[in-house]
VOBA-1610 file (N, C-alpha, C; in pm, whole numbers, padded with zeros to 5 digits, always signed):
BEGIN
Met+07881-08727-06954Met+07773-08740-07012Met+07712-08846-06990Ser+07599-08867-06959Ser+07504-08932-06895Ser+07418-09018-06959Asp+07380-09139-06913Asp+07306-09250-07009Asp+07188-09113-07086Asp+07126-09070-07016Asp+06992-08949-07005Asp+07002-08847-07196Arg+07151-08830-07151Arg+07182-08734-07285Arg+07216-08769-07399Ala+07255-08929-07408Ala+07295-09004-07552Ala+07182-09025-07561Thr+07080-09070-07476Thr+06962-09140-07559Thr+06820-09042-07544Gly+06818-08935-07460Gly+06730-08896-07461Gly+06633-08774-07543Asp+06717-08731-07663Asp+06695-08665-07737Asp+06760-08717-07912Pro+06692-08804-07992Pro+06692-08861-08084Pro+06739-08750-08211Tyr+06728-08615-08202Tyr+06799-08550-08288Tyr+06935-08437-08210Leu+06979-08477-08133Leu+07104-08449-08065Leu+07222-08519-08164Trp+07331-08442-08187Trp+07416-08484-08338Trp+07481-08538-08270Ala+07555-08659-08325Ala+07707-08697-08263Ala+07788-08594-08247Ser+07835-08521-08294Ser+07955-08441-08308Ser+07906-08334-08161Thr+07826-08294-08170Thr+07787-08232-08011Thr+07801-08370-07892Leu+07763-08491-07932Leu+07810-08576-07829Leu+07930-08575-07812Phe+07964-08574-07917Phe+08175-08580-07907Phe+08231-08491-07844Asp+08179-08382-07871Asp+08259-08302-07828Asp+08275-08304-07667Glu+08161-08315-07620Glu+08107-08333-07443Glu+08182-08447-07407Val+08234-08586-07471Val+08295-08637-07360Val+08475-08635-07463Val+08459-08583-07534Val+08622-08534-07528Val+08645-08430-07427Glu+08586-08327-07373Glu+08570-08250-07267Glu+08552-08333-07130Leu+08532-08475-07132Leu+08534-08572-07018Leu+08665-08633-06979Gly+08753-08591-07136Gly+08850-08683-07167Gly+08887-08797-07248Tyr+08821-08833-07344Tyr+08780-08905-07400Tyr+08904-08857-07511Leu+08979-08979-07581Leu+09130-08976-07663Leu+09053-08982-07785Gly+08978-09124-07823Gly+08951-09146-07934Gly+08907-09035-08050Gly+08879-09119-08179Gly+08885-09014-08266Gly+08723-09030-08288Tyr+08646-08858-08359Tyr+08532-08868-08391Tyr+08506-09046-08455Ser+08515-09081-08589Ser+08515-09213-08651Ser+08485-09335-08542Thr+08553-09344-08470Thr+08553-09415-08379Thr+08427-09416-08260Phe+08428-09335-08267Phe+08313-09253-08160Phe+08186-09305-08250Thr+08133-09256-08327Thr+08027-09254-08396Thr+08007-09369-08428Arg+08149-09481-08504Arg+08106-09619-08505Arg+08042-09700-08370Ala+08126-09663-08284Ala+08068-09714-08139Ala+07909-09676-08109Leu+07864-09538-08120Leu+07729-09549-08154Leu+07637-09650-08199Arg+07705-09662-08300Arg+07603-09751-08401Arg+07614-09897-08359Arg+07724-09941-08315Arg+07725-10089-08274Arg+07671-10076-08147Tyr+07641-10023-08032Tyr+07612-10025-07940Tyr+07443-09946-07932Lys+07410-09929-08001Lys+07275-09874-08033Lys+07250-09779-07927Ala+07354-09671-07891Ala+07363-09576-07783Ala+07213-09478-07838Arg+07211-09500-07933Arg+07085-09367-07993Arg+06965-09415-07977Pro+06900-09351-07976Pro+06744-09391-07960Pro+06709-09394-08074His+06587-09494-08142His+06514-09487-08243His+06486-09365-08293Cys+06457-09356-08427Cys+06470-09249-08481Cys+06349-09255-08587Glu+06201-09258-08616Glu+06145-09294-08726Glu+06176-09238-08881Pro+06169-09086-08855Pro+06225-09009-08973Pro+06337-08996-09019Cys+06428-09019-08950Cys+06625-09049-08955Cys+06578-09224-09076Lys+06530-09308-08998Lys+06512-09447-09046Lys+06487-09433-09175Ala+06368-09362-09256Ala+06308-09387-09334Ala+06443-09285-09464Ser+06533-09255-09413Ser+06650-09223-09516Ser+06782-09343-09479Ser+06762-09416-09427Ser+06816-09520-09467Ser+06791-09619-09561Gly+06938-09615-09623Gly+06938-09703-09693Gly+06881-09655-09885Arg+06814-09529-09847Arg+06814-09488-09977Arg+06907-09454-10124Asp+06886-09476-10190Asp+06970-09416-10331Asp+07035-09279-10276Val+07139-09266-10327Val+07215-09139-10261Val+07196-09064-10451Ala+07227-08923-10429Ala+07280-08864-10584Ala+07449-08894-10544Ile+07488-08895-10662Ile+07633-08859-10712Ile+07628-08730-10757Ile+07708-08601-10721Ile+07710-08500-10787Ile+07867-08494-10896Ala+07830-08496-10984Ala+08002-08475-11083Ala+08026-08324-11056His+08152-08330-11034His+08226-08209-11015His+08349-08186-11112Pro+08332-08187-11263Pro+08400-08222-11332Pro+08549-08076-11316Pro+08659-08125-11322Pro+08799-08020-11291Pro+08758-07841-11321Gly+08765-07775-11282Gly+08717-07609-11284Gly+08554-07585-11283Asp+08506-07660-11252Asp+08332-07608-11272Asp+08301-07549-11139Glu+08367-07596-11032Glu+08321-07544-10890Glu+08401-07548-10814Ile+08401-07445-10748Ile+08450-07351-10594Ile+08359-07388-10497Gln+08450-07427-10403Gln+08373-07398-10251Gln+08412-07300-10141Ser+08392-07177-10126Ser+08433-07100-10010Ser+08373-07090-09881Asp+08469-07025-09783Asp+08411-07046-09686Asp+08466-06947-09570Trp+08459-06866-09460Trp+08523-06826-09373Trp+08585-06896-09228Val+08681-06892-09234Val+08706-06974-09069Val+08742-06852-08987Glu+08733-06852-08868Glu+08771-06792-08761Glu+08868-06847-08646Leu+09034-06830-08690Leu+09096-06879-08585Leu+09096-06776-08480Pro+09098-06828-08346Pro+09107-06757-08240Pro+09237-06761-08223Asp+09281-06643-08090Asp+09448-06632-08075Asp+09536-06670-08199Pro+09545-06597-08285Pro+09665-06605-08372Pro+09743-06546-08368Pro+09884-06563-08395Pro+10021-06543-08330Pro+10047-06406-08367Ala+10055-06288-08274Ala+10078-06145-08263Ala+10127-06115-08427Glu+10251-06160-08451Glu+10272-06120-08574Glu+10220-06107-08712Trp+10087-06169-08702Trp+09989-06117-08811Trp+09964-06012-08771Gly+09914-05993-08660Gly+09878-05804-08641Gly+09737-05817-08727Val+09637-05888-08662Val+09503-05930-08732Val+09415-05914-08570Gly+09475-05908-08465Gly+09399-05906-08355Gly+09367-06012-08284Ala+09260-06020-08203Ala+09213-06136-08151Ala+09201-06284-08224Asn+09090-06206-08303Asn+09108-06378-08429Asn+09128-06321-08563Ala+09200-06456-08618Ala+09241-06399-08743Ala+09115-06477-08826His+09104-06399-08926His+08971-06457-09039His+09053-06532-09167Leu+09014-06614-09185Leu+09098-06698-09368Leu+08969-06717-09437Leu+09002-06677-09556Leu+08882-06682-09635Leu+08958-06819-09736Val+08852-06893-09744Val+08927-07031-09794Val+08859-07101-09908Gly+08939-07180-10014Gly+08857-07206-10134Gly+08899-07302-10179Ala+08788-07405-10182Ala+08843-07575-10201Ala+08787-07581-10381Leu+08856-07617-10388Leu+08829-07679-10565Leu+08740-07828-10518Ala+08612-07853-10579Ala+08520-07928-10542Ala+08586-08090-10657His+08671-08089-10727His+08683-08207-10801His+08813-08257-10762Ser+08918-08190-10696Ser+09067-08240-10694Ser+09078-08253-10528Gly+08978-08155-10497Gly+09024-08124-10309Gly+09120-07990-10271Arg+09173-07972-10363Arg+09272-07894-10343Arg+09226-07726-10254Trp+09280-07686-10208Trp+09249-07581-10093Trp+09358-07418-10121Arg+09321-07324-10098Arg+09376-07225-10112Arg+09341-07138-09994Ala+09405-07050-09907Ala+09369-06954-09828Ala+09392-06838-09793Val+09342-06693-09806Val+09397-06570-09792Val+09355-06532-09647Leu+09447-06442-09536Leu+09452-06431-09472Leu+09348-06284-09474Ala+09280-06263-09384Ala+09187-06129-09412Ala+09214-06072-09262Glu+09200-05919-09273Glu+09148-05879-09122Glu+08979-05777-09113Ala+09004-05774-09005Ala+08852-05754-08960Ala+08870-05621-08924Asp+08765-05555-09023Asp+08762-05412-08946Asp+08610-05357-08930Ala+08572-05331-08827Ala+08391-05289-08813Ala+08275-05389-08879Gly+08358-05515-08846Gly+08261-05566-08948Gly+08263-05661-09089Val+08378-05561-09168Val+08413-05558-09296Val+08541-05650-09293Leu+08546-05793-09351Leu+08623-05854-09431Leu+08740-05806-09535Thr+08852-05775-09511Thr+08936-05708-09638Thr+09088-05806-09635Pro+09127-05832-09757Pro+09258-05934-09795Pro+09332-05813-09673Val+09440-05904-09636Val+09556-05836-09586Val+09630-05820-09665Pro+09692-05707-09676Pro+09795-05650-09795Pro+09931-05731-09756Lys+09965-05793-09870Lys+10144-05870-09850Lys+10266-05711-09907
//
């Protein structure tokens, strides 16, 4: 990654830069990488981003049982014994209050995902 890559685009996400340095052999963690970006001021100044710094943030209450967050996760090259083909699809649900989660393995069939029977 060149210096121009890190400083040329103020809107380039740190996660994108992290992926690139990992490909180049970086062995550290993401939080260490972003901490170094901030410490060494390796990113250009971005006035719109600066305006949000230091503002109050909303604390959103998540009482037990009130909310579940769900998403699909695609896993490439699953074990053959799963019988789902080239990619496994998981429907993941996480309870916002406790962070506990569960996942259901699904199979892809013509663009429609259906739970795999047990």
